[in-house]
Backbone as CSV, one residue per row, in Angstrom:
resi,resn,N_x,N_y,N_z,CA_x,CA_y,CA_z,C_x,C_y,C_z
1,MET,-17.054,-23.950,-14.674,-16.370,-23.012,-14.335,-15.459,-22.837,-12.488
2,LEU,-14.406,-22.633,-12.935,-13.789,-23.210,-11.359,-13.397,-22.181,-10.815
3,PHE,-14.266,-21.621,-9.349,-13.897,-20.622,-8.835,-13.105,-20.607,-7.633
4,LYS,-11.756,-20.032,-7.614,-11.104,-19.945,-6.655,-11.172,-18.556,-5.760
5,GLY,-11.543,-18.594,-5.065,-12.340,-17.968,-3.716,-10.713,-17.210,-2.949
6,GLY,-11.757,-17.149,-1.850,-10.371,-16.194,-0.823,-11.140,-14.858,-0.993
7,VAL,-10.835,-13.603,0.346,-10.578,-12.341,0.200,-9.322,-12.213,-0.106
8,ARG,-8.317,-12.323,-1.646,-7.252,-12.255,-2.189,-8.541,-11.826,-4.032
9,GLU,-9.199,-13.047,-4.039,-9.563,-12.835,-5.018,-10.843,-12.057,-4.836
10,ALA,-11.543,-12.056,-3.952,-12.406,-10.542,-4.347,-12.439,-9.241,-4.003
11,ALA,-10.896,-9.122,-3.407,-10.394,-7.658,-3.726,-10.077,-7.111,-4.966
12,LYS,-9.620,-8.464,-5.878,-9.402,-8.286,-7.232,-10.987,-8.091,-7.592
13,ILE,-12.122,-8.471,-7.568,-13.082,-8.169,-7.686,-13.201,-6.443,-7.465
14,LEU,-13.056,-6.946,-6.486,-13.910,-5.367,-5.271,-13.055,-3.535,-6.206
15,SER,-11.564,-3.783,-6.144,-10.934,-3.286,-7.075,-11.276,-2.655,-8.268
16,ALA,-11.944,-3.357,-9.293,-11.910,-3.137,-10.405,-13.571,-2.426,-10.052
17,LEU,-13.892,-2.184,-9.447,-15.130,-1.408,-9.261,-14.740,-0.008,-9.239
18,SER,-16.113,0.556,-9.320,-16.215,2.344,-9.085,-16.106,2.386,-7.353
19,ILE,-15.356,3.499,-6.873,-15.402,3.761,-5.266,-16.248,3.464,-4.537
20,SER,-17.663,4.071,-5.576,-18.580,4.899,-4.781,-19.743,3.131,-4.891
21,GLU,-19.582,2.093,-5.732,-19.942,0.744,-5.781,-19.227,-0.006,-4.601
22,ARG,-18.233,-0.112,-4.816,-16.857,-0.827,-4.006,-17.726,-0.967,-2.425
23,GLU,-17.301,0.775,-2.148,-17.710,1.304,-0.970,-19.406,0.893,-0.550
24,ARG,-20.006,0.476,-1.060,-21.988,-0.196,-0.770,-21.505,-1.468,-0.347
25,ILE,-20.776,-2.098,-1.486,-20.373,-3.651,-1.458,-19.578,-3.862,0.120
26,LEU,-18.979,-3.286,0.716,-18.108,-3.255,1.919,-18.820,-3.040,2.822
27,LYS,-19.650,-1.609,2.818,-20.863,-1.736,4.089,-21.780,-2.586,4.034
28,ASP,-22.442,-2.907,3.222,-22.782,-4.396,2.961,-22.658,-5.019,3.897
29,ILE,-21.249,-5.720,3.185,-20.609,-7.076,3.829,-20.397,-7.033,5.304
30,ALA,-19.778,-5.658,5.407,-20.259,-5.019,7.374,-20.920,-5.361,7.669
31,SER,-22.160,-5.033,7.695,-23.379,-5.479,8.569,-23.745,-6.841,8.772
32,LYS,-23.268,-7.456,7.671,-23.559,-9.055,7.949,-21.743,-9.866,9.004
33,ASP,-20.631,-9.251,8.039,-19.210,-9.575,9.066,-18.414,-8.704,9.225
34,PRO,-18.776,-7.682,10.008,-17.572,-6.706,10.287,-15.863,-7.609,9.554
35,GLN,-15.436,-8.449,10.081,-14.376,-9.009,10.189,-13.644,-9.154,8.744
36,THR,-14.436,-10.241,7.010,-14.447,-10.179,6.257,-14.429,-8.751,6.179
37,ALA,-15.184,-7.612,5.804,-15.238,-6.889,5.159,-13.598,-5.445,5.814
38,GLU,-12.811,-5.732,6.703,-12.062,-5.368,7.250,-10.393,-5.956,6.809
39,LEU,-11.040,-7.240,6.454,-9.533,-8.329,5.385,-10.091,-7.766,4.105
40,LEU,-11.007,-7.575,3.333,-11.054,-6.998,2.264,-11.096,-5.662,1.688
41,ARG,-11.238,-5.226,3.272,-10.103,-2.568,2.655,-8.468,-3.401,3.088
42,LYS,-8.166,-4.223,3.949,-7.262,-3.919,3.375,-6.720,-5.033,2.391
43,SER,-6.871,-6.372,1.995,-6.528,-6.653,0.216,-6.416,-5.348,-0.496
44,LEU,-7.341,-5.261,-0.731,-7.493,-4.306,-1.659,-6.415,-3.260,-2.127
45,ILE,-5.488,-2.925,-1.304,-4.330,-1.922,-1.680,-3.391,-3.049,-1.079
46,THR,-1.954,-3.229,-1.331,-1.364,-3.710,-0.346,0.330,-2.837,-0.675
47,PHE,1.257,-3.841,0.417,2.709,-2.601,0.021,3.439,-2.255,-0.905
48,GLU,3.328,-3.552,-1.986,4.103,-3.604,-3.277,2.699,-3.317,-4.196
49,ASP,1.729,-2.691,-3.977,0.769,-1.490,-4.650,1.582,-0.315,-5.090
50,LEU,2.520,0.241,-3.627,2.998,1.453,-3.585,3.944,1.648,-5.092
51,LYS,5.061,1.083,-5.529,5.609,0.950,-6.715,4.621,1.199,-7.733
52,LEU,3.301,1.965,-7.571,2.309,2.630,-9.181,1.739,3.804,-8.531
53,MET,2.385,4.584,-7.681,2.639,5.594,-7.308,4.206,6.245,-8.541
54,THR,2.409,7.615,-8.884,3.985,8.086,-9.516,5.016,9.303,-8.671
55,VAL,5.637,9.720,-9.103,6.945,10.525,-8.507,6.260,11.567,-7.347
56,LYS,5.581,12.397,-7.649,4.280,13.779,-7.368,3.944,12.765,-6.080
57,MET,3.331,11.628,-6.154,2.595,11.109,-5.238,3.484,10.653,-4.318
58,LEU,4.753,10.013,-5.164,5.173,9.844,-3.846,5.934,10.559,-2.569
59,ALA,6.276,11.947,-3.542,6.502,12.803,-2.899,5.459,13.793,-1.346
60,GLU,4.351,12.902,-1.690,3.214,13.698,-1.065,3.432,12.243,0.244
61,LEU,3.357,10.959,-0.208,3.374,10.575,0.814,4.520,10.100,2.024
62,LEU,5.445,10.593,1.250,6.581,11.086,2.385,6.235,12.015,3.284
63,ARG,5.858,13.427,3.111,5.543,14.254,3.445,4.833,13.329,4.828
64,GLU,4.161,12.409,4.844,3.160,11.930,6.125,3.636,10.897,6.547
65,ILE,4.954,10.366,6.278,5.443,9.093,7.296,6.268,9.127,7.207
66,LYS,7.193,7.931,8.255,8.417,8.728,8.670,9.664,7.447,7.489
67,ILE,9.917,8.114,7.717,11.571,7.437,6.446,12.005,6.235,7.116
68,TYR,12.199,6.370,8.535,12.461,4.385,9.461,10.963,3.694,8.854
69,ASP,9.319,4.151,8.766,9.503,2.688,9.260,9.178,2.724,7.364
70,LEU,9.624,3.145,6.535,9.458,3.125,5.248,10.508,2.199,5.033
71,ALA,11.509,2.417,5.642,12.701,1.504,5.032,12.606,0.847,5.001
72,LEU,12.250,0.130,7.005,11.333,-0.843,7.641,11.273,-2.014,7.086
73,GLY,9.915,-1.597,5.965,8.647,-1.685,5.912,9.756,-2.469,3.626
74,LEU,10.395,-1.432,3.589,10.822,-2.274,2.553,12.322,-3.358,2.634
75,ARG,12.203,-4.129,4.056,12.661,-5.209,4.194,12.110,-6.521,4.379
76,MET,10.999,-6.031,3.800,10.079,-6.764,3.003,9.432,-6.713,2.462
77,GLY,9.511,-6.095,1.627,9.210,-5.478,0.123,10.424,-6.261,-0.868
78,SER,9.629,-6.131,-1.734,10.468,-6.960,-3.277,11.555,-6.174,-3.383
79,LYS,12.058,-7.140,-3.939,13.802,-5.564,-4.992,12.823,-5.161,-5.830
80,GLU,12.398,-5.098,-6.244,11.598,-3.640,-7.242,10.865,-2.544,-6.476
81,LEU,10.060,-3.052,-5.626,9.835,-2.011,-4.444,10.651,-1.767,-4.523
82,GLN,11.975,-2.063,-3.689,13.065,-1.425,-2.924,13.405,-0.006,-4.019
83,GLN,14.070,-1.001,-5.404,14.369,0.130,-6.033,12.881,1.407,-6.405
84,PHE,12.163,0.923,-6.732,11.637,2.049,-6.792,11.305,3.449,-5.871
85,PHE,11.320,2.977,-4.656,12.097,4.170,-3.775,13.504,4.515,-3.844
86,LEU,13.667,3.873,-4.203,15.272,4.231,-3.830,15.248,4.676,-5.324
87,SER,14.992,5.189,-6.107,15.632,5.027,-7.335,14.512,6.503,-7.335
88,ASN,13.698,6.598,-6.892,12.679,8.260,-6.669,13.267,8.820,-5.649
89,VAL,13.518,8.808,-4.641,13.828,9.873,-3.447,15.663,10.387,-3.823
90,SER,15.348,11.291,-2.839,16.446,12.140,-2.556,17.718,11.593,-2.182
91,SER,18.916,12.062,-2.661,19.853,11.054,-2.397,20.148,10.990,-0.764
92,SER,19.865,12.118,0.458,19.876,11.860,1.845,18.563,11.226,1.943
93,ILE,17.699,11.026,1.207,16.592,9.978,2.273,16.727,8.410,1.690
94,LYS,17.415,8.574,0.575,17.787,7.149,-0.009,18.912,6.340,0.758
95,GLU,19.908,7.766,1.440,21.056,7.221,2.508,20.151,6.769,3.743
96,GLU,19.586,7.496,4.004,18.767,7.285,6.003,17.774,5.196,4.874
97,ILE,16.967,5.153,4.182,16.482,4.465,3.693,17.822,3.399,3.556
98,LEU,18.927,3.306,2.812,19.782,2.366,3.038,20.461,1.686,4.511
99,GLN,20.517,3.377,5.655,21.156,2.388,6.282,19.630,1.242,7.681
100,THR,19.052,1.847,7.299,17.876,0.861,8.183,18.198,-0.200,6.937
101,LEU,17.704,-0.689,5.710,17.938,-1.750,5.436,18.968,-2.273,5.492
102,ASN,20.325,-1.933,5.784,21.532,-2.730,6.393,21.511,-2.591,7.696
103,GLY,21.064,-2.315,8.250,21.315,-2.021,9.890,21.027,-3.634,10.739
104,PRO,20.871,-3.646,11.346,20.750,-4.643,12.262,19.371,-5.579,12.077
105,VAL,19.496,-7.152,12.399,18.032,-7.085,12.054,16.830,-7.241,12.814
106,ARG,16.319,-6.562,12.488,14.684,-6.611,13.871,13.731,-7.803,13.931
107,PRO,12.507,-7.450,14.054,11.909,-8.743,15.069,10.654,-8.323,13.470
108,VAL,10.218,-9.914,12.898,8.981,-9.475,11.979,8.029,-8.728,12.256
109,SER,7.224,-8.582,13.412,6.594,-8.154,14.181,7.029,-6.056,14.310
110,GLU,8.124,-5.982,14.205,8.185,-4.637,13.682,8.253,-3.974,12.584
111,VAL,8.291,-4.938,11.835,8.720,-4.506,10.642,6.982,-4.729,9.936
112,GLU,6.489,-5.281,10.503,4.482,-5.310,9.965,4.280,-4.664,10.251
113,GLU,4.647,-4.289,11.710,4.209,-2.694,11.890,4.321,-1.354,11.305
114,SER,5.371,-1.571,10.893,5.554,-0.224,10.568,4.910,-0.535,8.796
115,ILE,4.295,-1.790,8.598,3.461,-1.265,7.254,2.756,-1.171,6.943
116,ALA,1.968,-1.496,8.834,0.647,-1.216,9.014,0.853,0.213,8.772
117,LYS,1.958,0.944,9.022,1.255,1.954,9.987,1.167,3.237,8.499
118,ILE,2.064,2.647,7.255,2.130,3.276,6.260,0.959,3.144,5.506
119,MET,0.484,1.747,5.895,-0.767,1.458,4.614,-1.811,2.138,4.930
120,GLN,-2.085,2.514,6.286,-2.913,3.434,7.079,-3.168,4.686,6.145
121,VAL,-2.217,4.687,6.216,-1.529,6.311,5.472,-2.429,6.570,4.174
122,VAL,-1.701,5.421,3.453,-2.231,5.738,2.002,-3.288,5.027,1.946
123,ARG,-3.978,4.357,2.802,-5.682,4.078,2.353,-6.842,4.744,2.581
124,GLU,-6.061,5.888,3.671,-6.745,7.491,3.655,-6.795,8.100,2.658
125,LYS,-5.010,8.203,2.151,-4.807,9.013,0.801,-5.729,8.599,-0.524
126,VAL,-5.777,7.998,-0.087,-6.661,6.951,-1.815,-8.337,6.902,-0.873
127,GLU,-9.037,6.689,-0.023,-9.867,7.127,-0.090,-10.540,8.505,-0.672
128,LYS,-9.554,9.272,0.195,-9.651,10.921,-0.195,-9.473,11.032,-1.255
129,GLY,-8.780,10.438,-2.351,-8.643,10.050,-3.792,-7.320,11.725,-4.287
130,GLU,-6.451,11.453,-2.612,-5.070,12.567,-3.241,-4.449,11.142,-3.463
131,LEU,-4.366,9.762,-3.428,-3.394,9.131,-3.929,-3.613,7.775,-4.592
132,ILE,-3.921,7.637,-6.227,-4.161,6.480,-7.287,-3.419,5.530,-7.288
133,LEU,-3.226,4.405,-7.620,-2.377,3.508,-7.659,-3.254,2.489,-7.949
134,SER,-2.341,3.004,-9.725,-3.159,2.147,-11.362,-2.359,0.952,-11.655
135,THR,-2.642,0.386,-12.468,-2.434,-0.799,-13.087,-2.257,-0.562,-14.837
136,SER,-2.979,0.773,-14.183,-3.185,1.423,-15.890,-1.972,1.884,-16.016
137,SER,-1.785,2.279,-18.103,-0.389,2.715,-18.761,-1.596,4.182,-19.282
138,GLU,-2.349,4.460,-18.465,-3.301,5.638,-18.626,-2.061,6.221,-17.830
139,GLU,-1.881,7.748,-18.897,-1.399,8.773,-17.997,-2.658,9.319,-17.529
140,LEU,-2.119,9.641,-16.341,-3.260,10.912,-15.119,-2.764,11.481,-14.982
141,VAL,-4.006,13.090,-15.220,-3.876,14.537,-15.360,-4.858,14.604,-14.024
């Protein structure tokens, strides 16, 4: 069997585990290699995964992040991710996002910093169970 290694593949495997099992494994990895454990944590949830949120989860997230950071981050997001946000926010927020998306060019480092701010909030909400990003078609209650 051919093994395709790397952090992304390991993160895919970890994401299939229960939260408690995943945390136990990440804790073990962190005790031996903190940098790898942090890379794995960051790879478990990506910016593109935000399109898996429900509208209610999106509304909750928007209360805790800056719209400017979201809009700036969307510059590096897929068209599908951009469309998800633009079709699920109010017209005033949509206008604010579009102004930033269509505004003057910004350094990649600034966009990456905005994404990092958003993802920090997302990861905290996932860890607390306040946000679920699932590719499953099963309805959440």
